[in-house]
N, C-alpha and C positions, 0 to 999 in steps of 0.2 A: 504493500500500500504506500503510495507516495505521500510524503508529509506535506501538509497544507499550511502549517504555521510554525513560527519560532516561539517556543515556550521558555520564558525566563522565570525562575523561581528563586526567591530569597536573595535578591541582589542587594548587597550592602557596601559596595565600593564607594569610598569617600562619604558623601552625605546621604546616599540612598538608604532608605529605611525599609529594608526587606521587601523590595518591589517585586510583585508577581504580575506578569504581563504576557499576553499572547499577541504576536504580530503576524499578520498574513504574509505568506511568501509570495514572490513574484509580483510585488506591489510597490508603489511609491509611498513611503512612510515618512511623515514629517514629525520630528520630535521638537516640541516648542516649549516655551515657558520663560520665566524671568531669568535674567543673567544670574548664574550661580545656583540655579534650582536643581542641577544634576543632569542636564541634558547630555553633556559630553561624558559624564561618568557612566551613564547607561549605554549610550551608543558606541563610544570608543573604548572606554576602559573596561566595559563588561562584555558586550556582544562582539565587537570586533576583536578584542584581545583574546577571547576564548576561541573564536573561529580560527584566528591565525595560529594560536597555540596548538590546537588539535591538528591542523593541517601540517605544521612543521613536525609535530610528534610522529606523524605517519611516515615521514621520510626516513631514509637510512641514517645510521649514526655518522657516516662519512658526509652526507649532504647537510646534516644538522650543524656541523661545525662551522659552516660558512654562513649560517643564518642566525639572526638574533632571536633567542628564545624569550617569549614574553612570560611574565609572571602570571600564575593562575589567579584570575580575579576572585574577589570575595563574593561568591554566588553559590547557592546550593546545587542547582543544575540547570543546564540549558539544552533543550532538544531542538532538532530541526535546523541545525546550523549548516551553512555551506562554507567552502573556502572563502575567506574574507579579504577584501582589498580596501585600504583606507586612502581617501584622497583628501589630504589636509591642506591648510594654508601655510605651507612651508616653501621657501624658495627652492627650486629644483636643484640648482648647482651654482656654486660661486666660480667655477672654472671658466676662465675667459674664452675657452675653446667651445663651450657649450652655448648653442644658439637656439632660437625658436625652431628653426628648420631642422637642426640635428636632433633635438629632443622629440619632435613629432615624427621623425624618420622621413620627412619630406625630402631632406637633402640627400639621403641615401638613394631614393628613387631618381632624384635629379642627376646624381652622379652616374647612375646606370643609363639614364636617357642620353646624356651627353657622350658617354663612352660608346654607345651603340648606334646613335643617329648623328652625332656631331661630325662636322667637316672641319679639318684643320686648315688654317689660313696662315700665310707667311706675314710676320710683322713688318718685313721690309717692303714687300710689293703689295700686300693687301689682297693677294689672290690665293685661291685654294692650292695647297701643296699636295704632291702625289709622289709616286715612286721615284727613287734615285737609282740610276744604272751603275754598274760596276765601272764603266769607262769614266763616268762623272766623278766617282770616288777616287779613281786613279789620278785624274787630272787635278783634283783638289790637293792630294798629297804631293804631287810633283810641283805644285806652286810654292811649297815650303823652300826655304833657303837650302842650297846644295850643302851636303854634309850633315844635315840635321839627322840625329840619331833618334829612332822611334821604335815603339813596340806596336804590333798589330794584334789586338786582343779580340776574343770572341766572348762577350758577356753572357755566359750560359746560365748563371743564377743571379737574379737582381732582387735583393731585399726579401729573400724567402727563408723560412725556417727549414731545418733538416740536417742530416749527417752527411749525405752525398758520397758515401763510401763506394757504392755500386757505380755511380757515375764517374768518379775519379778513376776507378779501375778500367772502365770502358774507354775513357780518354787516353789513358796510358797505353791500352791495347791498340788504339788507333794511331799511335806513333807520336803523340804530343809529349813533350818532356818537361814543360814548366807550366805552372798555374799561379795566378795571383789570388789570394784569399784575404778578403777584408783589407786590401791595400798592401799586403806583404807578399812578395814573390818567393815561391818554393819550387824545388825540384819535385815533380809529381809524385815520385816514390817517397818523398819526405814530408808530404802534406800532413798537417796536424789533424788529429781527431776533432770534429766539430761538435759543438753543443747543439742538440736539436731544438732546444728551447729558445735559441736566439736567431735573429735574422742574419743572413750572410750574403756577401757579394763574391761571386767566383767568376774570374775571367781566365780562359785558356789562352796562353801565349802562342799564337799561330806563327808569328814570324818576328824576327828582330833585324832591322835593316837601317841603312843610312841613305838619304836621298841623293841620287846621282843619275846621270843620263843612262838610258838603256835598262832602267829598273822596271819599266812599265809591265812587261810580261809576267815577271815574278810577282809583282804587286797585285796584278789582276787575279792570278791563281790563288794567292793568299787571301785576297778579299772574298773570293768565291767559297773558299774553305771556311772562313770565319762566318760568313753570312749563312751558310748551310748549318753550321754548328749552333749558332745563336738565333736561329729563326728570323733571319733578315736584318740582323743588327751587328755592327762592328765598331770598335773603338780604336782610335790611333792616339797613343799617349807618347808625348815627347819625353825623351830621357832627361833632357836638361832644358830649363827655361820654360816659357809659356808660348802659347800659340800667338803668332803675330796679330796685333790688333786687340788683344785681350790683356794687355799689361796691367790695366787698372783694376782688374777683377780680383776678388778674394779678400777685399777689405770691407769691413763693416758688416760682415755676414752674421747670421744668428748662430745659435748654439745647437740647433737640431742636427743630429748626425745624419749625413748622407744627403742633405738638402743642397741643391745647386749642382753645377758641373765643375770639376777641377779646371783651373785655367790652362793646364797643359794638355787638355783632352779635346779631340775632335770626334763628334759622334756621327756615324753614318748609318742610314737606314734605307733599305730597298722598298720600304712602305711609304714613309712620310718624310720628305725632304724638299727644301726650297733650292732650286738650281742657282738662283741669283745670290742669296746671302749665305747659303749653307745651313740655314736654320733647320734643325732636325728634331722630330718627336720620335722617341724610341718605340713607344706603344701607347695606344689609347685604351686604357682600362679604367674602371671606376676609381682606383686608388690615385690616378693622376689628378683627379678633381677633389681629393681630400686635403684640406689644409691641416689635418692632423697627421699626415704621412709625409716623409721626406720627398717622395716622388712629386707631390703637388704643392707643398707649402712654399711660400715665398721665402727665399734664402736669407733675406735681410731681417724680417720680423718673425721668422719661424712660424708663419701661419696665424699670428695673433691679429695682424692688420693694423697694429698700433705700436708705437715706440714711446718710451718715457723720455721726454725732453724737458729741459729747463724752460719754465714759462715766465716771460717778462711780468705778467700780472702777479705772480707769486713772489718774484724777486723784488718787485717794487709794488707792494700791496696798497700803500697809502700815498697817492700821488700829490697830496698837499704838503708832504714833508720835504725838507731840503736835504741835500746830500750830507750836510753837516749834522742834521738832526737824525740821520740814520734811515734815509729813504731806501737805500739798498740794504735790505734786511740781512741777507747771509753775510755780508761784510760787516755790518754794524753789530751783529751778534756773535762775532768771533770770540772764542774763549781760549785764552784770556784776550781781552780787547787789544787789537794790534794797531799801532799808529801807522803801520806800513800802508794799509789800504787808504787811509785818509790822505797820506802823502802822495799816493798815486793819483787820487781824485783831484787833489790840489794842483798837481803838475798838469793834469789833463785840462783843468779849468784855465790854467795860464796859457796853454798851447792853443786851445780852441775857443778862447774868449767867452767864457761863461763863469759864473760865480757859484761857489759851493753853498752859498746862503740863499740861492734862488730856489723856490719850490719846484719840484720835479715837473709838475704839469705846466710850468711857465718856461721850461727849457725848450729850445728849438728841436724839432724832430731829428735832425741830423746829429745834434749833440747827444741826444738820448741813444741813438744807434751806436755812436762811438763808445759811450760808456758801457752799454750792454754787450755789443758784439765786437768791439775793438777797432783798431785803425786800419784793418785790412792789409797788414804788411807794411804800412808806412811808418818809418821810425819817428819817435816822439821823445823829447827830452823829459826824463823823469828824475826829479830831485829828491834825495833821501837824506834825512838827518839821523845819524846813528850816535846818539849821546853827544860827544864833544866835536865830532867832525861831520862835515856835509860833503856829499859827492853827487855828481850828476851822471846818468847813463843815457845813452841814446839807443833806443831799441823799439820795435813794434809793441803795441799794447794789445794783449789778447782779448780784452773785454771781460766784464763780470761773468757772463755766461760761459765764455771760453775758459776762464779761471775755474769755474765750478765743474765743468766737464773734465778738465785735466785733474783736478783734485779727486773726482769720483773714480777716474781710471787708475790713479796712482795709489790711492789709499788701500790699506789692508785692514782697516778698522771697520768692523760691522756697525759700530755706533756712528762713525762719521758718514758711512753710506746711508744709514737711516736718516740722519739729520739732513743730508743733502737731498735725499729723495722727497723731502717735504716741499721742495721748490720745483718739483717736476709734475707734469701732467701728461696723460696719454694723448698723443697726436698721431694722425694717420701716417702710416709708413710711406716714406718717399719713393720706394720702389714699386709697390703694388697699389698705392693710393687707397689703402683700406680694404682691398679686395681679397687679401689673405693668400692668394694663389700666385704661382710663378708664371712667367710669360708663356710657357708651353701649355699649361692648363687653360690660360685665357685665350690662346690662339685657336682653340677648338670652339666652334660655334654651331648652334642650332637655330635655323631660320635667321642667320646673321647676328645672333646674340650670344655672348659668352655666358657662362654659368653664374657669374657674379651679379649680372644685371637683375635677373628675377629675384635673387635673394635680397636685394636692396629695396624691393617693392614691399608694400603692405600686403597683408593677406588678401584683402579685397582686390587690389590691383593684380597680384599674382594669379588669383583665381581667374580673373578675366583674361589674362595673358595666356595661361595654359589652356583655357577653353577654346581660345582662338588659334592655338598653335597647330592643331591637326590640319586645318585648311592650308597652312603654309608648307606642309611637308609633301614630298612626292609619294607615289604609291608604295614603293618599297619601305621608305621611312615610316609611313603610316602603319603598315603591318607590324613593324618592329616596335613602334612606340605605343600602340593602342593599349596594351595591358599596363604599361608603365604609367601612361597619362591617366588611366582610370584610377590607379592608386593615389597619384598626386592630387587629382581633382577631388577625390573623396576626402582626403585628409584636410585639404584647404576648406572644403565645405563644412567639415566638422568644426574647425576653428571659427569659421564664419558664424556657425549656428550657436556657438557659446558666447558670442559677442566680442570676439577678439579680432575682428576684421581690420582694426586700425594698427595692429602690431606689425612691425617690419620683420621679415623672416631672418634677417641677420642680427636682430636684437639679442644681446647676450642674456643668458638666463639669470645672471646675478642682478640685473636691473629690473626684473619683473616684480610686481607686488605679490603678496601672498594669494590674493584672489585670482590674479592672472595666472600664476603658476598652477593653481588648483584647476582652473578651467582648461589649461593646456593638457594636464594629465587626464582630465575628464574626456577631452577630445581624443586623446591617444587610446583610452580604454574602449571608446566606441569603435575606433578603427580596428582594435584587436578582435572584435566580434565574439567575445566569450559569452557563454550562457551558463546558468546555474551558479552564479557567483553572488556573494553578498557584498554590495558596495556601501561604504559608510562615508558620507561627505560632511564637511564642516562649513556651513554658511557659504555655499557657492555663489550666492547673489551679491556678496559684499563688494562694494566699489563698482557695481554694475548699474548703469542708468536704466530707468524703467522701460525705455525703448527696447532694450535688449533682453529684458527679463522673460518675455514670452518665448523667445528663441531658446533661452537656457532651459526653461521648463519643458519645452518640447524635446530637447536633448535628453533630459532626465527620463522622460516618458519613453523615448526610444531605447534607452538603456534598459528600462524595465521590460519593454516589449520583446527584447532579445531573450527573455527568460531569466532575468536577474531580479534579485530583491534589492531595492535602493532605499537606504535609510539616510535621511537628510536632517541635520541639526540646523534649524532655520527660524528666523523671526519674521521673514518677509510675508506680507499678507497674501500676495498672489500665490506663493508656494503653498501656504496653508490651505487656501481655498481650492487648489487643484490636486491636493494629495488624495490618494485612495484611502489612507488611514492616518489619523492624527493622534499623537500622544502628547498631552499637556502635563508638564511637571510643575510642582509648586508645593504649597500655595505661595511660599516666600522664597528667599534666597538663603544659601548657607544652611545653618542648622534648622531654619524654618522651612526648608524645602525638602527635596528627596522623596516626595510622594507623588503618585499618579493622581492628578486632580480630575482629569477627564480623558477618555480615549474613545475612538470610533470614527465615524464619518463626520463631515463638516456639520451636518444637521445635529448630530448627537452632541458635538462639542458646544455648539451655540446654545443648546438647551441647559448646559451645565450652569449651576448657580454660583459656585464658589471659584470659578475659573476667571482669572483676570484677563487671559487671552480672549475668552468668550465675550467678556464685557466690552472689549475694544472692537471685536468683530461685529457685534450686534449694534454698537453705537451707544450702549449704556454708559460707557466712559469714552472720553476723547481728549486729545491734546488741544487745549484752547488756544486759539489764535489771539495774540496780545492786542488789546485795544489801542495802545499807544506804543510808539517806537522811540528808542533813544535817539536823540539828535547828534550826540557826540560832543566833542569839545571845540568844534569849529575848524580844526586842522585836518589835513589829509595827506596821505602818502600817494604819490603819483609815479607810476612807471611809464616812461616815455619810450616808444619805439622798440618794444620787446620783440626779438626775432629768434629766440631759442627754439630748437626743434621745429615744430610745425606752426609756431606763432608768426603771424604775418603783419609785422609792424604795429603791434597792439599798444595802445596808450589807454591806461585805465587808472582811476583813482579809488582809494579806499579810505573812508572817513575814520579818523582816529576816535577812540572812546566808544566804539560801537562793536556789536557782534556781527561780523560780515561773513556771508557765505558765498563762496565761489563755486559755481556748478556748471554743468554742461554734459553732453553725451561722453561716453567713454572714448578717450583718445582725442578730445577736443583741444587739449593744451592747458588744462587746469594746473597740473603739477609743474609743467614747464613755466607757467607764469608765476605761480605762487612760490614754489620751492626753488626751482633752478634759477629764477631771475630775482624776484623780490627778496626772498630770504637770503640768498647768497650775497646780493649787493648790500643788504642791511648788515649781514654778519661781517663783511669786510670793513664796512665803515664804522659800525658801532662796537663790535667785539674784537676788531683787529684779526679776524679769522683769515687763514690762508686757504681760501676756496675761490674757485673761478666761477663767476656769475655768467649766466647765459647772455648771448649777444643782446645788447640794448643800448639806447642812447644815453639815458641818465635816469636816476631815481631822485625825486625831490620830496622834501618833507621829513627827511630822516633826522633833522635837527630837533624835531619835537619828540623824539623817542630816546630812551635811555639805553636799552639793550634789546636784543631779539632772542627768543627761545624757540627752538623747533621741537615739537612733540610728534614723533613718528611712530611707526608700527614695529620698530626693531626691539628685540628682547632687551630688558633693562639689565640683565646680568645672568651669568650661567653658574656662578659659584654656589655650592650647596649651603654656604654660610649666609647667603643673602635671603632676606624675607621682607615682607612689606614694612615691618616695624623698623628694620635697619635701614631700608632704602629711604623711607620718609623721614628718618631722623628721630623717630619716637623713642628709641632706646638711648639716644644721646641726650 
């Protein structure tokens, strides 16, 4: 007999007072009540915890060691449980490599689409690139200076795990005598044993030669051997020096192992190569488009898309100060205070005709540039006083930011690195311009667009772009792409349905609010198509505009219709009215709560006499609209020309001494205006904070305020010694 209900008996977790309750399975159940009445204790700490614990207990001892075992809740027994999944208001990941597209698996399908349908284009000519013949490869090598010594290699293993003992034996049997493994050359019989848990690069040395006339025939034979061995790919590595024209490469690269091409290497491919520039793509596989893999990541920023650079706004946070008063904060706060920096600035002032007692914002723009970025190699006279003697040197000035960069590179002190990092902000990488990928990945296009372009779009724009993509493909591409596009469009549709159509696909997970993270996980669960699962959600409507509430509720109903039981802890009136079953906890909060005041359908709840939820649903109680409004103190804060994120030159005023609400649909720019612009600008001026405000013209009226305090949703502390009494200062 199939179970039709979840029976909970004697639940006493936290403030629950022996709750006995039956919940219908395969239904949308809303648990409501006052804050602190025990909703989360029943839904999460009792029902979800027991469902998860029983599922984990059913696994093998080996599997259990990788999973967190939950404590058995204080409950007599629970019947009718399914494997439970909780979707809470927690940020998914702080990893800068995690984005909306990667979390929802949309980017995985995009990588597959570009790998199977994409057409590579040459960055030099802008035209599609195709196969490269052996004669073209020979001509390219013969263009090298005569006498250049080189190795012709067949890259048989590229970034793959394994031991490769069998393959090494086969290559030795075929007559090859040398191999290069992870950058080290060995006689093939002396090749080391490889750890199968790590990725390896193996190249077979096909030939060693020096460029000279008459070499063409031998070179062509060797190329054919290498191409056959490595499936159409060959490397030419110079024994000494770098490839002509690539002398400047290799500087400023990131730390990701294997990213980029060595400056002494020429890559040849009989599949994808540009005959004009020699630009070559070894293979077009999904990993080429991953910014988390060395094959696709930008070599400069390691696939992050950003680099930490010293920000002039943080170096000079208060522009009304003079140089003498300490406008240049990292120099003014040197420990111990050094007269050296003030003597440098005094010498600069003498050379470039400005005064160190002039406020920073009154200095000429070119004078500010010289102070921050140096004299550009032009020598300048710097006078120093060392106790009893005075001496003058004539040398270029590196600038404040140049000085900070040099100190950061040279220091071995973790404390100094931390101090200097306070003056840095993340800015787009100069190589990939924030796209995270190298030029090879960006050279592959679908319908004339590289993979980075759709990821910069919002969910709504990307959905429209992918829906229109099918018509831009030829017949063969359409057949290949049909199944992939179906998955991408479905996932974008799920995000759209939970009210996240305004999020950009390249938005990092760490910047999402708790409600946004929860709705992304909700969309992912619908995409998984599971049935027979118990889902427990924590206020999914939080932060969502009423316009999007209906779409969210339809998504929850769809999850239920797949054959799942959905329990939602919620205060939202629309969610309560559309639930199949409602549980109202109360009657009060804390020790006064923990009891089931009413349960059943909406009609049964509304007939309940002692339910505060029913009082508000029926209109017996209501939040009265105030008859009079406070007029404030007559002053106002005005933000002029705010342009952060999606704000379009917004100018708005906030009256001081009033309770002001800033509202709008999800994604309309509320946080960009209030937090990123107004708060950040006020914190810089009033609190001396080192934060970067969003782009704006100016903020007026701050002279009427004493300080600014931000109260956000971040946890107040994680130490077990912290409690409300210690945090509020009641114990002190």
